[in-house]
Backbone bond lengths (Angstrom), bond angles and torsions (degrees), N, CA, C in turn:
res aa  C-N    CA-C-N  psi(-1)  N-CA   C-N-CA  omega(-1)  CA-C   N-CA-C  phi
1 X - - - 1.451 - - 1.532 108.48 -
2 X 1.334 117.15 132.80 1.461 119.04 178.12 1.528 111.46 -59.12
3 X 1.315 115.50 147.14 1.463 121.14 -176.19 1.520 112.22 -59.31
4 X 1.341 118.11 -39.37 1.463 120.27 -178.83 1.526 110.59 -63.20
5 X 1.331 117.23 -38.25 1.465 120.43 178.17 1.521 110.21 -61.84
6 X 1.322 115.99 -42.71 1.460 120.33 178.62 1.525 111.24 -61.31
7 X 1.330 117.36 -39.51 1.468 120.18 178.34 1.525 111.85 -66.62
8 X 1.343 117.77 -38.65 1.464 119.47 174.56 1.527 109.43 -59.67
9 X 1.343 116.17 -44.94 1.465 120.14 179.35 1.531 112.05 -67.83
10 X 1.326 117.53 -28.12 1.469 120.90 -179.86 1.527 111.78 -72.08
11 X 1.336 117.70 -37.89 1.469 119.01 -177.60 1.524 112.50 -84.05
12 X 1.332 117.77 -26.96 1.467 120.70 -177.18 1.530 112.82 -55.11
13 X 1.333 120.55 -48.86 1.461 118.87 -179.51 1.530 112.86 -67.39
14 X 1.324 117.98 -27.15 1.471 119.53 176.79 1.524 109.64 -63.85
15 X 1.342 115.61 -45.22 1.466 119.46 178.82 1.525 111.77 -63.61
16 X 1.325 117.76 -43.33 1.462 118.77 -177.66 1.525 110.86 -69.70
17 X 1.311 118.16 -33.31 1.473 120.19 175.73 1.525 109.36 -64.46
18 X 1.334 116.94 -42.41 1.464 120.04 176.05 1.529 110.55 -60.95
19 X 1.342 116.33 -44.47 1.460 120.83 178.91 1.515 112.33 -63.19
20 X 1.325 116.86 -40.02 1.463 120.41 178.96 1.527 111.04 -67.56
21 X 1.323 116.64 -42.01 1.471 119.75 177.56 1.522 110.77 -61.83
22 X 1.334 116.62 -41.31 1.467 119.72 177.19 1.525 110.22 -63.93
23 X 1.324 117.04 -40.16 1.465 120.67 177.50 1.516 112.12 -62.86
24 X 1.320 116.80 -41.49 1.466 121.04 177.60 1.528 110.15 -63.62
25 X 1.341 116.28 -44.23 1.470 120.64 177.87 1.531 110.67 -59.89
26 X 1.333 116.61 -46.42 1.469 119.93 -178.61 1.520 110.69 -61.78
27 X 1.329 116.51 -40.79 1.466 119.54 178.46 1.514 111.88 -66.04
28 X 1.325 117.36 -43.67 1.467 120.81 -179.25 1.527 111.57 -66.73
29 X 1.328 116.37 -37.00 1.469 120.74 -178.31 1.526 111.81 -87.14
30 X 1.319 116.62 -4.68 1.462 121.59 -176.50 1.535 110.20 52.40
31 X 1.346 114.99 44.04 1.458 122.37 -177.69 1.521 108.25 -133.73
32 X 1.308 116.28 105.41 1.459 120.66 -177.65 1.521 112.48 -98.78
33 X 1.310 117.11 19.07 1.469 120.13 -176.75 1.523 112.80 -66.14
34 X 1.322 117.94 -23.07 1.460 121.23 179.66 1.532 112.50 -98.64
35 X 1.329 116.38 17.84 1.462 119.49 -179.39 1.527 112.40 -55.37
36 X 1.353 120.19 -41.64 1.470 118.48 177.74 1.534 113.31 -61.19
37 X 1.330 117.52 -32.63 1.467 120.81 177.29 1.530 108.90 -67.72
38 X 1.315 116.51 -44.80 1.460 123.16 176.98 1.533 110.02 -56.73
39 X 1.326 116.32 -45.96 1.467 121.03 -179.41 1.529 110.95 -65.49
40 X 1.336 117.35 -41.82 1.464 119.91 -179.96 1.535 111.33 -65.99
41 X 1.315 117.19 -39.83 1.470 119.72 177.02 1.522 110.73 -60.09
42 X 1.331 115.85 -45.68 1.461 119.31 -177.65 1.523 112.84 -71.58
43 X 1.326 117.54 -42.24 1.467 119.37 -176.75 1.527 112.94 -79.54
44 X 1.325 117.04 -47.49 1.468 118.80 179.18 1.523 110.75 -74.10
45 X 1.317 116.07 -42.91 1.454 120.46 -175.04 1.512 113.89 -77.28
46 X 1.306 117.14 -57.43 1.459 121.34 -174.81 1.530 111.89 -79.32
47 X 1.314 116.54 -57.08 1.460 120.32 -173.29 1.532 111.86 -70.07
48 X 1.323 117.06 -52.61 1.456 119.87 -176.53 1.527 111.78 -64.26
49 X 1.328 116.66 -45.80 1.475 119.01 179.74 1.526 110.39 -63.76
50 X 1.319 116.94 -41.09 1.461 120.44 179.11 1.519 112.46 -63.77
51 X 1.333 116.82 -43.39 1.463 119.77 179.54 1.529 111.66 -67.03
52 X 1.317 116.57 -40.43 1.470 118.81 176.82 1.536 110.17 -63.97
53 X 1.314 116.55 -42.36 1.461 119.98 177.52 1.516 111.83 -59.90
54 X 1.334 116.66 -41.80 1.467 120.18 179.05 1.523 110.82 -64.47
55 X 1.325 116.54 -42.78 1.465 119.17 178.65 1.521 110.88 -60.17
56 X 1.339 116.78 -49.98 1.467 119.32 -176.70 1.525 112.37 -69.79
57 X 1.320 118.04 -24.14 1.464 120.14 174.61 1.530 110.32 -71.49
58 X 1.328 116.49 -35.31 1.469 120.76 -178.03 1.530 112.97 -85.86
59 X 1.326 117.02 -36.60 1.466 121.60 -175.63 1.526 109.29 -97.42
60 X 1.293 115.62 75.41 1.472 120.76 -175.91 1.525 112.68 -63.95
61 X 1.338 117.32 -20.36 1.460 119.74 -179.99 1.526 112.26 -85.47
62 X 1.321 117.58 2.01 1.467 120.92 178.60 1.522 110.31 -65.58
63 X 1.319 114.78 148.97 1.460 121.03 179.44 1.525 110.57 -63.53
64 X 1.312 115.95 124.40 1.473 120.45 178.60 1.532 110.07 -65.46
65 X 1.322 116.02 -37.39 1.462 119.99 179.89 1.534 110.70 -62.85
66 X 1.326 116.99 -46.12 1.472 119.96 177.28 1.525 110.94 -63.97
67 X 1.328 116.80 -40.79 1.467 120.67 -178.63 1.528 110.79 -61.22
68 X 1.323 117.26 -46.27 1.468 119.96 179.85 1.524 111.24 -68.80
69 X 1.340 117.12 -31.81 1.467 120.28 175.73 1.525 109.90 -64.79
70 X 1.327 116.77 -43.93 1.468 121.08 176.63 1.527 109.70 -59.46
71 X 1.311 116.68 -46.84 1.466 121.47 -179.51 1.534 110.64 -57.28
72 X 1.322 116.23 -47.54 1.473 120.28 -178.08 1.523 111.27 -65.87
73 X 1.326 117.44 -48.46 1.468 120.22 -177.50 1.530 111.91 -62.61
74 X 1.328 116.46 -44.66 1.470 119.02 -178.44 1.526 111.98 -67.58
75 X 1.315 117.24 -39.98 1.465 119.05 -179.08 1.524 112.20 -72.61
76 X 1.317 117.51 -43.93 1.468 119.38 178.14 1.528 109.62 -63.25
77 X 1.333 116.35 -43.41 1.463 120.00 178.44 1.518 112.71 -61.33
78 X 1.319 116.85 -44.12 1.471 120.87 179.55 1.521 110.87 -65.69
79 X 1.329 116.23 -44.30 1.467 119.79 -179.15 1.531 112.36 -67.13
80 X 1.321 117.67 -25.47 1.465 120.85 174.47 1.523 111.08 -82.60
81 X 1.330 116.62 -38.86 1.457 120.42 -173.73 1.531 112.34 -69.04
82 X 1.310 117.24 -42.84 1.465 120.58 -173.37 1.531 112.26 -58.10
83 X 1.331 119.89 -55.42 1.469 117.71 179.65 1.533 112.84 -69.69
84 X 1.333 117.14 -32.88 1.463 119.95 178.71 1.516 111.07 -64.01
85 X 1.314 116.12 -43.06 1.460 120.83 178.75 1.527 110.84 -67.10
86 X 1.326 116.64 -39.72 1.470 120.31 177.75 1.535 110.38 -61.26
87 X 1.320 117.32 -43.96 1.468 120.49 177.79 1.522 111.13 -62.66
88 X 1.300 116.65 -43.72 1.458 120.71 178.98 1.521 110.98 -58.31
89 X 1.323 115.77 -44.41 1.468 120.10 -177.55 1.524 112.56 -72.10
90 X 1.324 117.47 -32.03 1.466 120.47 -176.17 1.531 113.50 -87.19
91 X 1.332 118.03 -37.32 1.468 118.55 -176.33 1.520 112.80 -113.55
92 X 1.313 117.71 -2.72 1.456 120.61 178.84 1.510 111.19 89.87
93 X 1.319 115.60 168.47 1.467 119.58 -176.45 1.529 112.36 -71.56
94 X 1.299 115.11 111.65 1.465 122.23 172.94 1.528 106.04 -109.15
95 X 1.335 118.37 132.19 1.474 119.66 -175.18 1.531 114.01 -51.11
96 X 1.318 117.75 -42.36 1.473 120.23 -178.67 1.529 111.43 -68.19
97 X 1.323 117.69 -30.46 1.458 121.03 -179.58 1.526 112.56 -75.76
98 X 1.329 116.38 -19.20 1.459 119.52 -179.04 1.528 112.23 -78.00
99 X 1.328 117.32 -22.30 1.475 120.67 -178.39 1.528 111.32 -61.60
100 X 1.351 119.99 -51.15 1.474 118.30 178.87 1.531 112.60 -62.23
101 X 1.318 116.74 -34.81 1.469 120.09 179.10 1.529 109.98 -66.65
102 X 1.312 116.29 -40.79 1.460 122.19 177.44 1.534 110.10 -62.93
103 X 1.323 116.70 -47.37 1.474 121.33 179.18 1.523 110.23 -62.56
104 X 1.334 116.68 -44.80 1.470 121.07 179.72 1.522 111.26 -59.58
105 X 1.326 116.36 -42.17 1.471 120.50 179.76 1.520 110.96 -58.93
106 X 1.333 116.73 -43.09 1.460 119.66 -178.93 1.522 112.62 -75.71
107 X 1.332 117.95 -29.41 1.467 119.84 172.64 1.528 110.11 -63.97
108 X 1.329 115.83 -43.72 1.463 120.15 179.41 1.531 111.19 -65.82
109 X 1.322 116.45 -42.02 1.460 119.98 176.75 1.529 109.82 -61.72
110 X 1.322 116.70 -44.61 1.460 120.70 177.61 1.516 111.98 -60.54
111 X 1.330 116.60 -38.90 1.465 120.68 177.55 1.517 112.00 -63.20
112 X 1.330 116.30 -41.04 1.467 118.68 -179.14 1.523 111.52 -73.76
113 X 1.330 117.51 -35.29 1.471 119.72 175.71 1.531 109.15 -64.51
114 X 1.324 116.98 -42.28 1.461 120.84 178.06 1.523 110.60 -64.10
115 X 1.335 117.24 -39.25 1.465 120.55 176.65 1.530 110.03 -62.43
116 X 1.335 116.88 -43.82 1.467 120.42 178.64 1.527 110.34 -60.41
117 X 1.328 116.94 -42.96 1.468 120.30 177.21 1.529 111.14 -61.01
118 X 1.321 115.98 -39.22 1.455 121.32 179.11 1.527 111.04 -63.31
119 X 1.327 116.00 -45.45 1.470 120.71 179.24 1.523 110.23 -63.09
120 X 1.327 116.51 -46.74 1.468 119.90 -178.69 1.522 111.79 -66.27
121 X 1.324 117.75 -34.03 1.464 120.26 177.11 1.530 110.57 -63.02
122 X 1.323 116.70 -41.57 1.472 120.65 177.82 1.524 110.05 -66.28
123 X 1.316 116.86 -43.96 1.460 121.02 179.77 1.531 111.04 -59.90
124 X 1.326 116.21 -46.37 1.465 119.67 -179.80 1.521 111.89 -67.90
125 X 1.334 117.17 -36.76 1.465 121.15 177.56 1.530 109.69 -63.13
126 X 1.326 117.17 -42.97 1.470 120.48 178.81 1.521 110.89 -66.68
127 X 1.337 116.57 -39.95 1.465 119.80 -179.86 1.523 110.39 -65.06
128 X 1.339 117.69 -42.80 1.467 120.92 177.54 1.526 110.80 -62.44
129 X 1.331 116.81 -41.88 1.459 120.75 179.11 1.520 111.66 -63.43
130 X 1.318 116.66 -38.68 1.466 120.43 179.20 1.515 111.11 -68.32
131 X 1.328 116.48 -40.60 1.464 120.24 179.61 1.525 110.17 -66.53
132 X 1.324 117.49 -41.92 1.457 121.08 179.41 1.525 111.66 -65.50
133 X 1.317 115.98 -31.46 1.467 120.13 179.48 1.532 111.37 -83.10
134 X 1.337 117.04 -4.59 1.454 120.37 -179.88 1.506 113.49 80.35
135 X 1.324 116.97 17.92 1.451 122.19 179.87 1.518 107.91 -105.17
136 X 1.318 117.22 139.27 1.461 121.11 177.51 1.527 108.78 -63.09
137 X 1.327 117.43 127.90 1.463 122.64 -178.81 1.515 110.22 -74.44
138 X 1.318 115.45 131.96 1.465 121.26 173.34 1.525 107.89 -124.52
139 X 1.332 117.55 146.96 1.447 119.95 -176.18 1.522 114.71 -57.99
140 X 1.295 118.56 -40.73 1.470 121.50 -175.70 1.518 110.36 -126.21
141 X 1.316 116.08 57.81 1.465 120.46 -178.77 1.519 110.26 -63.32
142 X 1.315 116.16 134.11 1.474 120.51 177.41 1.520 108.81 -71.31
143 X 1.327 115.45 141.86 1.468 119.10 -179.61 1.489 110.74 -105.68
């Protein structure tokens, strides 16, 4: 398994454990005000990191540079977004507090655009290889 895939898989359970602990706290305190933070931890942290890890584990021909860029952008964005969103929800919108949330949003968007480019690069590389080999290109050819 490529090292970057392993790192995606290594951070995913950390995020979901954080999300689960927050969920347990919210249930015990009967306070659901941080539900969006809980959702972002689980979806960005667990689901997104896990899916990216699965892709990079399967698509060994993917660009390592793009893969590590995706890893950095998604993790930095998630680590900025979670506390920024929690502050926003707990103390209300303060102009200075919105800057990290704004930056985090664009880091995450950049990470997903880079991931999309990575996926499409692999798809096009496989399609070119199939055409050069004289085989009809299919989107999800079994290897």
